[in-house]
N, C-alpha and C positions, 0 to 999 in steps of 0.2 A: 711587610703587610700582615703576615700571619701573626707575628709577635704583637702588633698593635691590636688585632682582633682578640687575641688571648687576654691582653690587658683590659680591653673594653669589657669583655665578658666577665672577667673576675671583678672589675670595678662595679658592674651592674648588680652583682650578687654579693658584694663584700659585706653588706649589712644584713644579710639574711642568715637565719639560724635554723637548726633543726628544732621544731616546735616541741614543747613539753606537754604531752597529753596524758591524761589518765585513761589509758587504753591498755589494760592488763593483758589482753589477748593479742594485741597488735604492737603498736610502737613501743610501749613501755616494756613489753616482754623482751624485745631485742636489746633495749638499753640495759635492763636489769640483768639479762643473761650475760651481756658483755661485762657488766660490773662484777659478776660472779666468776669471770674468766671461763665461762661456759660450763665447766665441770666442777666448779668450786661450790662451797656452801652445802647446806643440808638438803635432803630430798624433800620435795613436796609435789603436789599434782602439777605444778607449772615448771618443774625443774628442766625437763627436756620435752616440753609439749610441741615445740616447733623444730624445724631443721635449723641448725646453728650457724650456717655459713655466714649469714649477714652479721650476726652477733660477733663472730670471729673477726670480720672486717672492722667492725666498730672498735673491738678490743685492740687490734693492731694499730689503728689510727690513734687511739688513746695512748698507747705505749710510745708512739712516735711524737706525741704532742701536737698532732694535726687536728684541728677542729673537723668534726664529721661533715659539716656542710662544705668546707673548703676541700676536704678529701674527695668527696664524691664529684665536686666540680672538676677538680684536676684529673681524676680518673676518667671522667666523661670526655673532657677535652683531649686527653691523650689517646683514648681508645678510638674515638671517631677520627682523630688525625691519622692513626695507623690504618684504619679502614679506608680513609680517603687516599692515603699514599698507595695502598694496594690497587685501588680503582684507577689511579693515575698510571701506575705501571702496566696495568692490563690494557687500558684504552689508549694510552699515549696522549691523553688529553688532560693537562693539568687542571683545566677549569672544571672538569667533571668531579675530580677528587676534591677540589676546593669547594664546589657547590654542595657536595654531600656533607663536608665537615661544617661549613657555615650553617647549613640548614639544621643539622642536629644540635650543634653547640648552642644556638640561640632559640631553640624550640621553646615556646612559652609554657607549654604544659609541663615539660621536663624541668624548666627553671623553677616552677612552683612545686612540682612533685618532690624535688630534692629537699624541700623543707621538712619532709616527713621521714621518720626512721622506719622505713618499710623495705622489705627485701626486694621489691620491684626496682628500687633505685639502683641497686648493685646489679640486678639481672640485666638491665638495659645496657650497662657498661660491658658485661660479659658477652652479650649478644653482639655488640659492636666489635669486640675483640675476635669473636668467632667469625664474623664476616670478613674482617681484614686478614686474619691468619689463614682462613680457608682459601681465599683468593690468592694470597701470596704462595701458598703451597702449589696451587695451579700454575702461578707465574714462574715458579722455580722447578717445575716438574722435570724438565729436560736439562737443567743446569747441573754442573758439577757440585758436589757437596760444599756448602758454604755456611757462614754464620747466618746469613739472611734466611736461608731455607731452614736451618736448625731452629732459629728463633720462631719462625712461623709454625713449625711442627709442634714445638713445645707449647706455644701460646694456644694453639687450637686444642690440643689435648687437655690442657689445664682449664681453659675457659669453658670447654664443653662439659667437663666433669663437674665443675662448680655450678654451671647453669642447670645441670640435671638435678643437683642435690640442693639447690637453694630454695626451691619451692616444691610443693607437693605435686603440681602438674608438670614437673620437669621431665617426666617420662615421655611427654609429647615430642621431645627432641630426638627420640629414637626413631620416629617416623621418617624424617629425611635421611637419617643414617641407614635405615632399612632399605629405602629406595636406592640409595647409593650402592649398597651391597648388591642389589639385583642388577643395577646398571653396570657395575664393575665387572660382572661376569660376562656381560656382552662384549666388553673389551678387556678380556682377561690378560692378554699379552702386555697391554699398556699399564694395567692396574696391579697385576699380580705376577710380574715376571720372575720374582724371587721373594722368598720369605726372609732372606738374610740381609736385604738391602732396604733402604728407606724409599720404598715405592709409593705410588699414589695410594694404593690400597692400605698400606701400613700407616701412612701419614694421615689420611682422611677417615679411615674406618677403624683399623685395628687398635692403634694407639689411643685414640679418644675413648673407645669402649673399655680398653684396659685401664685407663686413668679413672674412668667413671666407676668401674668395679673396685678399684683400689680405694678411692675416696669413700665409697659405700662401706667397704670392709673396715676401714679405719673408724668411721662414725659408729658402726655397730659394735666394733671391738671396744672403743672407748666408753660407750654407753653401758656395755656389759660389765666392763671392769669397774666403772664408777657407780652405776645404779643397779647392776645385777640383772639387766634385761637386754637381750640381744635384739635391738630395733634401732633404726635410724633416728626415730623420734617416737615419743610415747603414744601419739595418736595413731601410729602405724604398728603398735604392739599387737601381736596376734590375738590375744584374748579380747582386747577392746574392739578390734576390727570385727571379730566374730560376733561379739555381743551386739554391736550396732547393726550388723547384717541380720542377726536373728530377730531383733526387735522390729526391724523394718519389714521382715517377712510375715509378721503376724497379720493375718487377713481378718480385719474386723468390719469388712464392708467398705463401701465408698466413703472416703473422707474428704475434707477440704483440700484445696490446692496449697502446696508448700507445707503440708503437714503430713508426715509419714507415720510417726508414732503418735497416734491420736490418743485422746482420753480412753476411748473404747479399746484401743490396742493395749494400752497399759493395764486396763482392768483385766483383760484376758491373760496378759503376761504374768500378772501377780498370781493368778490361780495356778499356773503351771511352773513357775520359777520361784522357789523359796528365796533364792539369793536376790532376785530383782525385787521381791516383796520387802526386803530390808530398806529399800529406797522409797517405799510408798509414802512415808511420812513427809519426805521432801517434795515429791511431785504433787501430792494431793493436799499438802498443807499450805501454810502461808507463803513459803518460798516459791512453790509451784504457781500459786495464784499471782504473785508479783511478777514472776517471769512470764507467765501467759499474758498478763496485762501489757507488759512491755512489748512482747512479741506481736500482740494484736495491733499495735500502732503501725507495724510494717506490713503484716500479712492480711490484716483485716478480719481475722477469725477469733472471736472472743472465746476465752477459756482454753485455747489450744496453744501449744508450744511449737513454734515454727522450726523447720529443720535446721536453719542456720543457728539456732540457739540450743536445740536439743542435744547435739553431740558434745557441746560444752557442759550442758546441764547434767548429763549423765555422769560426767567426771566430778562436777561439783557435788552432786548427791553422794557419789562414792566417797569423796573426801570427808564430807560431814558424817557419813556412816563409819568412818575410821578405816576405810579400805586402803588409803594411801599412806599407810605407815612405812611402806617401802614399795618400790616399783614392781617387784616380782609378786608380792602378795596382792597388790591391786589388780594386776593382770590375771592372776588366778581367779579372783572374784568375778571379773568380767567374763572370763572363759566359762565359769560355772553357769552364768546366765545363758550363754550360748548353748552349753551342753544340755541344760534342763529344758530349754525351749525346743532344741533339736529332738530330744526324746519325745516330747509331746507331738511334734510334727510327724515323726516316724510312726508313732502309734495311732495317728489319725485323731488324736484328742483335740488338736488345735489346727485350724485351717491355715494354710501357708501359701504365700506367693512363691514363684520359682526361685531357686537358689542361685541362679547364674547372674542375676541383676546386681550390680555393685551397690554397696551399702549407702553411698552418698546419693543414690538415685532412687526416687520413689518407685517401688515395684508395681504400683497401680498405674501403669503408664497410660492407660486409656484417658485419665483425667488431665494429663499434661502434654501428651505427644503432639497434640494439635497446636500447641504454643511454641514448639521448637523452631519452626521456620522463621516466625516473626522475631523471636528472641535472638536467634543467630544473626539475622539480618541487622537488627539494632546494634548488637555487639560488634559486628563487622564494621559498622559505621563509626564506632568509637575510635578506630584506627586513624581516622582523619579529623578527629576532634581537636580543635586548637583553642578552645575557651578554657583558660586556666582555672576558672571557678569549678570545673569538674573534679579537680584534684586538690583544690585549696583546703588546707587543714582547718578544723574548727579553732575557735579561740583556745588559747592555752589554758588548761584546767588541771594540770598535775597537782597532786598533793605536795606538801613541803618535802616529804621524804622522796617522792618520785622526782620532784624538781631538782633536788640535790644530786640524784644519780644522772639526770639528763645533763646537768651542768658539768659533772665530773667526766662522763663518758663522751658526750657530744661536743664538749668544749665550747660552750656558748661564748660568742664574741660580743654580744650586746646585753645590757641590763634588761630585765623584764620591764615591760610597760608598768607604770605605777599609777596609783590614784591617791590623792590626799584631800581630806575635807576638814576645814576649820570653821567652827561656828558655835552655836549655843543650842541648848534644848531645855525645856521645862520639865524636869523630872527630879525626884528626891535625891538628896546626897547619898552616895553609895551605889547608885544605879550604874550599870556597866554598858558600854557601847563598843561596837566593833563592826568590821566590814567583812562580808563573806559572800560567796556565790549563793544563789537561790537554793534553798534546801540544806545549806551547809551551816556550820558554826564557825564564828571567828576564831582564828588561832591566837590572836592577841586582843585582850579586852582592855579598855580604858575606863577607869572608875571616876565618876563625877565627884569632885571635891570642892570645898569652899576656896575662894570667896565667890559669892554670887556676882552675876553681871550687874554693873551699875545702871546700864541702859535698858535692861529687860528684867522686870521683877520676877523672881522665882526661877531664873534661868542660870545654868552653869555652863561654862565654856568646855569645849572638847577639841581635840586635834587628833585626827585619825589618818593613818596611812597604810597602804597595802601594796606590795609588789605582786602584780598579777597581770595576766592578759585576758582574763575572763571579761565578758561583756555584760552578763546578767548578774550584776553585783547589787547587794542590798546593805543598807545601814541598819543594824540590829541593835535594839536596846532592851535591857532587862533590869527590872527593879529588884530590890533585895528580897521581896516576898515571892519571887519567881515569875511574875507577870512579864510578858514580852511584847514588843511592838517592832515593826520594821517598815522600811520604805525603799523602793528601788532608787539607786543613785541616779538613774536616768531622769527621775522626776525632780531632782534637786537643781536649783538655779542659784548662782551667786547673787547675794543681795536680796533674796526672796524668802519669805517665811512660808512654811507648809506644815501639813498635819501628817503624822505617821499613820500607818494602817493597823488594823487589828482591834481586839477588844480594848486594849490599853492604848489610847491615843495621846500623843504628845505633840506640842508645838515646837518646831525647831527653825532656826535660821542659819543660813550659810554665809559666812564672811568670805570664804575663799574655797574654790573648787578647782583642782588641777588634775588633769589626765596627762600623765607623763609618758606618752608614746614616743619612743626615739624616732627622730627623723633620719632618713637615709642620706648617704653621701650625695646621691644625685639631687635630692631635694635641697640639701644645703648648698650645693654648687649652683643650681639654677636660681635659687633664692638670692644668692650673693650676686650673680650676674644681672638679674632683673631688678634687684632692689625691693622685691616683694616676696611674700610667702608663696612658694610654688610646690605643688604635690602632684606630679605627672603620673597618670595611670598608664605607664608605658607597657606593662605586661599585657593588658587587655588590647591596647592598640596593636601591639605586635601579634597578638592572637588573630586579629582581623586580617593582617597582612598574610599570615601563614594560612588562613583559610583560603585566600586566593591562590597561594602557591600550591596548596594541596590539590585544588581543582586542576591546575596546570600539570601537576605530576600525573594525575589520573588520565588526563587527556593525552599526555605524552606516552603513557603505557598503552593506551588504546591505539594510538597512532602506530606505535612500534608493532603491536600484534597485527594490525591491519596490513602494515607494510610486509611483514613476514608472510602473511596469508596470500597476498597478491603476487609478490615477487618470488616467493619460495626461496629467498636468500636468507637463510637462517644460520646464525652462529650456534652450533650445537651446544658448546659449553654454556653459553649465555642462556639458551633455552632451558637447559637442565637446571641451571641455578635459579632461574625465574620459576620453574616448576617446583623446585624444592621450597622456595620462598612461599609460593602459593600454598603448598601443603602445610607449612608451619602456621601461616595466617589462618587458613580455613579450619585446620584441626583445632586450633585454640578457640576460634570463634564458635565452632560446633560444640566443643566440650562445655564452654561457658553457656552456650545456648541451651543445652540439655539441663545443666545445673540451674540456670535461671528459670526455666520452664517448670522444673520438677521440685527444686529444693530451696534455693535462696537467691537473693538478688545478685545476678552476675553482670548486670549492666553497670559496670564501673570502669572508667577510663584507665585506672591504674593497672587493671588486668591485661589490657591490650597495648598499653604504651610501650612495653619492651619490644614490640614488633615494629615500631615506627622506623628504626634504622634498617630493618630487613626490607620493608616496602620501598623505602627511599633508595636503598642500594640496588634493589632489583630494577627499579625504573631507570636509574642512571646507567646500569649495565645494559639494559635494553636499548637505551638511546645511543650508547657507545657502539653497540653492535650495528645499529642502523647507519650511523655515521661512517663506520669502517666499510660497510658493504656498498656505500654510495661513492666510494673513491674511484 
């Protein structure tokens, strides 16, 4: 039965690919970094901007010839199967482990999220491995040394270390480990009877922390050897972190929400930091105005650069100013900003906020602290979100160069959706036509040439095609004297004449219009069985089913807590595990709540979805405890 479910799961997603997006700070960064083999190529401001664990995963899959989408599916199926196995061994109930596995494997949000080249996709796999291996360590705590126990110990240490280093907020995983340290000293004889044997304390605390330290040292060492800067990633470089903190501390009076380094703050900083003044042309010139206009669409404050954009804009400005000739020089320039502003703070020349507030948090906490409870509550609710539209990627919009790297690294299994237009247009000979996204230029132009159409006076035929997944496409025409006109493809209809837009208008007709979006195996199979075209929206329907299941899981957890409270029959290990799970969930929601209230949009399902297996695992553990106590 399990094999059948695995085959069904793989068949459902056999036609899905990692989408190719022009997202240089997100998906494309990981793809490009994998193409560079992480530490290859020349230095630039993006060379090691993020932590590279996910890029390393993509590079390994590429070396093995495994498509990235298939690789993450297989890893997810295997990791949740291992966690389900450990739950079965702990509870003695096969159905509990099977329920956990089926729930996770077919979760609609994760099915869609895996279409994206984001580090959260690997993080959720690592979380499932941590769950399974930690419970297996407990299951084998009193057993003689065995391969089963050794595998669990190794998996927990490695998965914990990688989960810590895969994303910037990985340090939150230290909270449950810290609580375990405190609890272990309550039962010292059980957890720490000896430092020379594989005790609970060694397996669940010491080895994971040692592995985390080792991975961190390796990352720092490799970055120092390759780029000359001792940091896990460049956004954590000491000079840059201090510069962000110093700029955030400039007290220019109350500012708008989600804007820490405001225009007034920058004007003050220019006065006391000659180094920061080198970037004035960027921030106060056309680049800064364009960035502020883009930021205003999200934060609603005209002329201001929101926090979510400023910490990247500072690096972009530094690169344009020539600071990023190498990593060490760039960090020295950022450190100089911090030193110059700190000197002004120390002399009382520049009013400053307290220095203990983290740089990613607006130090003017009075303007955002009241939003934290509602933000945290909203983010906590994302844990139970089952609508896949929350994580659905936008239409593919990668440039040709980016698309080539996505195909190479992610191992695309399907051709890009394509569009082709065949028809005629009334324009002079020599005019050029092409298809491109709105605001872009066609990569391939078709030049109108004789003969004229016999059925339409003054018209010339054209045949255009483009491989793309973008939805906002336009047909663009240019005459030899530089005049241009265009029309959205969405307005074109086969067999219908229409007028292009712009100062230069032209009449065109469409003989054939084809959108070549590949059909899925499921669509083809159902269409064959029914004898008609069928396109089932099974992911959304599955999301509605999971919405009901999530309600039942929450009710089950509430029932277990009430049962424990009334009967006082509590399984202590289960209670501890549920408590640690609660700490992981609440700490992540609280951190994102603070960031959402003070800095940038934290209400994104992809930030909370790695904790879905933790919540589900905790609920089923609680259920198993209640069932065992009622025997």
